[in-house]
C-alpha positions as CSV (number, residue, x, y, z in Angstrom):
1,X,-2.9,-17.7,-7.9
2,X,-0.7,-17.2,-4.9
3,X,-2.9,-17.1,-1.8
4,X,-0.3,-14.9,0.0
5,X,-0.7,-12.0,-2.3
6,X,-2.9,-8.9,-1.4
7,X,-5.6,-8.0,-3.9
8,X,-4.5,-4.6,-5.2
9,X,-6.9,-1.8,-5.5
10,X,-9.8,-4.0,-4.3
11,X,-10.3,-2.7,-0.7
12,X,-8.8,0.7,-1.2
13,X,-7.9,0.8,2.5
14,X,-4.8,-0.9,3.7
15,X,-3.2,-0.9,7.2
16,X,0.6,-1.1,6.9
17,X,3.4,-1.4,9.5
18,X,6.9,0.1,9.7
19,X,8.2,-3.1,8.1
20,X,6.4,-2.0,4.9
21,X,8.4,1.2,4.7
22,X,9.3,2.7,2.3
23,X,5.7,2.4,1.2
24,X,4.9,2.1,-2.5
25,X,1.7,1.7,-4.3
26,X,1.1,-0.8,-5.5
27,X,2.9,-2.8,-2.9
28,X,5.3,-5.6,-4.0
29,X,3.0,-8.3,-2.5
30,X,-0.1,-7.4,-4.5
31,X,-1.6,-9.4,-7.3
32,X,-1.7,-6.4,-9.6
33,X,1.7,-5.0,-8.7
34,X,1.9,-3.5,-12.1
35,X,-1.7,-2.0,-12.2
36,X,-0.2,1.6,-12.4
37,X,3.2,3.2,-12.1
38,X,4.9,2.6,-8.8
39,X,4.9,5.6,-6.5
40,X,6.2,6.0,-3.1
41,X,3.9,7.4,-0.4
42,X,5.1,9.3,2.7
43,X,2.8,7.5,5.1
44,X,5.4,7.9,8.0
45,X,4.9,11.7,8.0
46,X,1.3,11.9,9.0
47,X,0.3,8.2,9.6
48,X,-1.8,8.1,6.4
49,X,-1.4,8.5,2.7
50,X,-3.5,8.2,-0.4
51,X,-2.4,7.0,-3.9
52,X,-3.0,9.6,-6.6
53,X,-3.5,6.8,-9.2
54,X,-5.9,4.4,-7.7
55,X,-7.2,6.2,-4.6
56,X,-6.0,3.4,-2.2
57,X,-5.7,4.7,1.4
58,X,-2.8,3.5,3.5
59,X,-2.7,3.8,7.3
60,X,0.4,3.3,9.4
61,X,-0.1,0.9,12.3
62,X,2.0,2.1,15.2
63,X,2.7,-1.3,16.8
64,X,3.9,-4.3,14.8
């Protein structure tokens, strides 16, 4: 396994930066990038978004 990959759907809470935009769930760098259909989340609108498939919560970190 690649040590640089993020465990998808394991934590259910992810902090992301503007470099991750546009944000999709699962994110490209996750082990289970194909664990459900890819959807884009509008995290930049309110600073947080939740995936309708897996319930993972994403929070936009203001400073990179």
